[in-house]
Backbone bond lengths (Angstrom), bond angles and torsions (degrees), N, CA, C in turn:
res aa  C-N    CA-C-N  psi(-1)  N-CA   C-N-CA  omega(-1)  CA-C   N-CA-C  phi
1 M - - - 1.454 - - 1.532 108.82 -
2 K 1.286 117.07 126.57 1.467 123.02 -173.95 1.530 112.59 -58.59
3 E 1.326 119.25 -35.76 1.458 121.23 -177.39 1.518 112.38 -61.94
4 N 1.335 117.71 -19.51 1.461 121.80 178.98 1.521 111.95 -90.72
5 S 1.324 117.71 -5.44 1.446 121.83 179.61 1.530 110.13 -70.34
6 S 1.310 115.98 134.04 1.470 120.20 178.60 1.518 111.23 -62.91
7 L 1.321 117.42 -39.77 1.453 120.20 -179.84 1.534 110.51 -67.01
8 F 1.316 116.79 -42.66 1.467 120.82 176.18 1.528 109.90 -58.98
9 Q 1.319 116.36 -46.05 1.460 120.71 -179.21 1.530 111.04 -63.47
10 L 1.314 116.98 -39.41 1.459 120.59 177.98 1.528 110.56 -65.00
11 Q 1.314 117.53 -42.68 1.470 120.64 176.92 1.525 110.32 -60.45
12 Q 1.320 117.14 -43.61 1.467 120.65 -179.35 1.524 111.24 -67.77
13 Y 1.311 117.00 -39.28 1.468 121.58 179.36 1.531 110.41 -59.95
14 I 1.326 116.92 -49.67 1.461 121.14 -179.08 1.523 110.88 -66.05
15 K 1.320 116.24 -37.71 1.472 120.96 -179.27 1.529 111.53 -61.08
16 Q 1.320 118.09 -30.48 1.470 122.16 -178.68 1.521 112.63 -61.19
17 F 1.340 117.35 -34.19 1.465 118.44 -174.09 1.525 114.10 -122.57
18 D 1.327 117.79 -8.46 1.468 119.37 179.94 1.524 108.80 -144.39
19 H 1.327 114.65 83.09 1.457 119.89 -179.76 1.519 109.17 -148.71
20 N 1.318 114.55 99.79 1.459 119.73 179.99 1.523 107.00 -139.90
21 I 1.335 116.68 109.72 1.461 119.58 -175.46 1.521 112.87 -63.54
22 E 1.312 116.96 -18.31 1.464 120.15 177.09 1.533 112.13 -78.69
23 N 1.329 117.16 -6.64 1.462 121.68 -179.44 1.530 113.01 -99.10
24 K 1.331 118.03 17.03 1.465 120.63 -177.70 1.521 111.79 -52.65
25 E 1.325 116.16 -48.19 1.466 119.69 -178.57 1.527 110.84 -65.68
26 K 1.310 116.84 -41.02 1.472 121.26 178.81 1.523 110.34 -61.39
27 Y 1.326 117.29 -46.25 1.458 120.48 179.47 1.529 110.93 -60.36
28 F 1.332 116.31 -40.88 1.460 119.58 179.60 1.531 110.91 -66.59
29 M 1.320 116.92 -43.59 1.464 120.00 179.32 1.527 110.89 -63.42
30 K 1.320 117.63 -38.28 1.465 121.15 176.59 1.520 110.34 -65.69
31 L 1.324 117.41 -38.48 1.465 120.44 176.96 1.524 110.68 -59.27
32 I 1.324 116.47 -46.86 1.465 121.12 179.35 1.530 110.05 -61.49
33 E 1.321 116.60 -42.92 1.469 121.38 178.15 1.532 110.62 -58.97
34 E 1.324 115.75 -45.54 1.462 119.96 -178.18 1.529 111.54 -68.57
35 V 1.324 117.55 -34.24 1.466 119.85 176.15 1.533 109.69 -63.59
36 G 1.334 116.56 -38.87 1.461 120.57 176.01 1.519 111.58 -62.16
37 E 1.325 116.68 -43.23 1.460 120.66 178.11 1.523 110.92 -65.87
38 L 1.324 116.82 -37.21 1.466 120.67 175.70 1.520 110.36 -62.08
39 S 1.318 116.63 -42.73 1.459 121.03 178.42 1.529 111.29 -56.66
40 E 1.316 115.53 -42.75 1.473 119.98 -178.67 1.526 111.95 -64.96
41 V 1.340 117.30 -47.00 1.472 118.63 -178.58 1.518 111.74 -71.33
42 L 1.350 117.24 -29.11 1.464 119.54 174.33 1.529 110.30 -65.38
43 R 1.331 115.77 -43.35 1.465 120.47 179.46 1.524 110.11 -60.59
44 K 1.321 116.45 -39.49 1.465 121.81 -179.38 1.530 112.72 -85.33
45 D 1.341 116.25 -9.91 1.469 123.06 -178.42 1.533 111.86 54.37
46 V 1.335 115.53 48.68 1.461 121.37 -178.91 1.521 109.01 -88.94
47 R 1.322 115.98 113.49 1.463 121.97 -178.47 1.522 111.07 -109.44
48 M 1.313 115.17 160.22 1.454 121.53 177.20 1.529 108.25 -68.99
49 N 1.339 116.14 135.29 1.459 118.15 178.78 1.522 110.71 -81.35
50 Q 1.286 116.38 174.36 1.465 120.68 -174.79 1.528 113.56 -66.82
51 R 1.318 118.14 -19.50 1.471 120.45 179.81 1.523 111.98 -82.42
52 G 1.319 116.74 -0.98 1.453 119.71 175.43 1.508 115.56 86.03
53 H 1.315 118.57 18.44 1.466 121.08 177.21 1.525 108.93 -80.82
54 I 1.306 116.26 106.55 1.466 122.30 -171.98 1.530 113.09 -90.67
55 K 1.327 118.05 -19.76 1.468 122.41 -173.61 1.532 111.30 -56.69
56 G 1.352 114.58 127.82 1.459 120.53 176.02 1.518 114.98 74.79
57 T 1.327 116.75 25.18 1.467 120.99 -176.07 1.528 111.88 -117.17
58 I 1.310 114.87 167.44 1.465 120.76 174.35 1.527 109.26 -57.73
59 E 1.317 116.64 -42.36 1.465 120.88 -179.55 1.525 111.41 -59.19
60 E 1.333 116.96 -43.48 1.466 120.34 179.60 1.523 111.06 -63.79
61 E 1.323 116.30 -46.98 1.465 119.50 -175.59 1.525 112.21 -70.23
62 L 1.326 117.97 -35.33 1.467 119.65 174.23 1.529 110.32 -62.85
63 S 1.318 116.39 -39.36 1.469 120.34 177.64 1.516 111.08 -64.03
64 D 1.332 116.80 -40.48 1.465 120.46 178.21 1.532 111.26 -64.90
65 V 1.331 116.69 -41.87 1.469 120.58 178.09 1.526 109.43 -61.69
66 L 1.320 116.99 -46.21 1.460 121.06 178.83 1.527 110.75 -59.48
67 Y 1.313 116.84 -42.45 1.469 121.36 179.63 1.525 110.65 -56.16
68 Y 1.321 116.96 -49.13 1.464 119.10 -176.51 1.524 112.79 -75.37
69 V 1.315 118.80 -27.25 1.463 120.43 170.93 1.529 108.68 -62.40
70 I 1.319 116.01 -43.16 1.470 120.36 -179.82 1.522 111.68 -67.35
71 T 1.337 118.71 -41.53 1.466 118.87 179.00 1.517 110.82 -62.35
72 L 1.337 116.96 -39.32 1.466 119.51 177.03 1.526 111.11 -64.92
73 A 1.307 117.07 -44.34 1.464 120.15 177.92 1.526 110.08 -58.96
74 N 1.312 116.83 -41.64 1.461 120.27 -178.85 1.519 112.31 -64.87
75 V 1.325 118.32 -43.83 1.469 118.62 -177.93 1.521 111.61 -70.56
76 Y 1.325 117.44 -23.47 1.465 120.53 175.18 1.532 112.00 -95.21
77 D 1.340 116.04 5.91 1.466 122.54 179.10 1.528 111.64 55.10
78 I 1.326 115.36 49.50 1.462 122.33 -179.41 1.523 109.68 -106.24
79 D 1.306 115.62 128.87 1.455 122.80 174.41 1.532 106.71 -83.67
80 L 1.322 116.86 103.26 1.464 120.58 -175.46 1.520 112.82 -63.88
81 E 1.309 117.26 -35.59 1.458 119.79 179.06 1.529 110.46 -62.31
82 E 1.318 116.31 -46.95 1.464 120.51 179.23 1.528 110.63 -64.85
83 S 1.323 116.80 -43.36 1.467 120.40 178.62 1.522 111.06 -60.04
84 F 1.331 116.25 -42.92 1.461 120.22 179.49 1.524 111.24 -62.06
85 K 1.320 116.19 -44.07 1.471 119.87 179.81 1.527 111.15 -62.03
86 L 1.327 116.95 -43.78 1.463 120.59 179.24 1.526 111.20 -64.03
87 K 1.320 116.84 -43.54 1.463 120.96 179.53 1.523 110.76 -66.88
88 D 1.315 117.50 -36.70 1.462 120.97 178.31 1.520 111.20 -63.10
89 E 1.330 117.11 -37.96 1.466 120.29 176.59 1.526 110.59 -62.05
90 L 1.329 117.35 -41.43 1.471 120.37 176.05 1.522 110.93 -63.13
91 N 1.331 116.35 -41.93 1.465 120.22 -179.39 1.521 112.67 -66.39
92 K 1.326 116.91 -33.16 1.459 120.28 177.84 1.529 110.38 -60.16
93 V 1.317 115.83 -41.37 1.464 120.62 178.48 1.528 109.55 -72.12
94 K 1.313 115.97 -48.30 1.471 120.94 -176.70 1.526 112.07 -59.08
95 W 1.317 116.69 -42.60 1.463 121.26 -174.54 1.541 112.24 -103.06
96 N 1.335 116.60 9.07 1.460 122.04 176.07 1.534 111.59 50.73
97 R 1.320 114.41 54.89 1.459 117.52 178.94 1.510 112.18 -123.50
């Protein structure tokens, strides 16, 4: 059942407080910004320490990228779980796996 899917639940959670179809361009620009920040922390290999301080880490920036991917999916009414499954089927053929 889709409602029990973690990805579905995450999409619904974000949609509750950040869903404005007029912000499509803003969400995309933020995604690009976050990808740039991810690039920087990847280059520096900055990881979250054991005390759970996430600020300025790969973990933080990956979370930010995921957030903006989800906001874009939500404003375009895209079910990311279904899209992923469909794309994975194409990749299985493409990459013979």
